[in-house]
N, C-alpha and C positions, 0 to 999 in steps of 0.2 A: 504494500500500500504506500503510495506516495503522499507524504504529508502536505497539507495545504499551507499556503503562505500564512494564513491567519494563525496556524498552530505555532509558527515561528515568531510571531509578533507578540511576544510576551515580555514582561518587565525584565530588563537586563539582557535581552537578546535582540540586538538591532543589527541585522545582517548588512543592510546598506551602509550603515555607519561604520561597522567593523571592516568592511571590504572597500570602502571609499567610492562606491558607485551604486547605482540603482538597479543593477542587473539581476540581483538575487541568484547569482551562480554560486555554488559552493565548490571549493577546490577539492580535488581528490589527491592527497599526498601520495607520491610514488617515487621510488628509487629503482633504477635499473643499472646493473653492472654488466658490462660487455667485455668479451674477450677480444683479442687483437683482430679476430676475423669478423667482429660485429655481432657475434652470437650472444644472446642473453644468458648469463651464467648465474645471476641472482636477481630476484625482484621482490619488491614490497609495494603493495597498494592497499589502501583501506578507504572505503567510501565514507567513513566517519572522519571528517576533516579535523577533529580534535586529536586524532591518533597520528603518530608518525613512526618511522623505523627507528629502532633503538640504535644509537651510534655504535655500541659494542658489537651488535650483529652485523652492521655494515663493515666495520673494521675486520671482523673475523672472516667475512666473505672476501674482502680485499686481500687478506693474507693468504687465504686458500687459493685465490686466483693468481697471486704472485708466486706461489710455490711451483717450481717446474715439475712436470710429470715424471714419474719414475720409469725406468726401463721396463717395458712390457705394458705400460699404461698408455703409451703414445699410439695415436691412430695412424 
């Protein structure tokens, strides 16, 4: 069910004021990590704009991406 605009117009929640425009678009936070070939190796997206990827999870994924593959794991 898609919430109505009136449901978001409550005390303390002013989306146009928060986002600086009258469009009523809500952002979807997303992070994508790509390998050298442009393939997605890790992703995060959440339709709840109050959530975002935890920095420690992004760093762990980057470290894994930076680790060279072992012999036998190469394609």
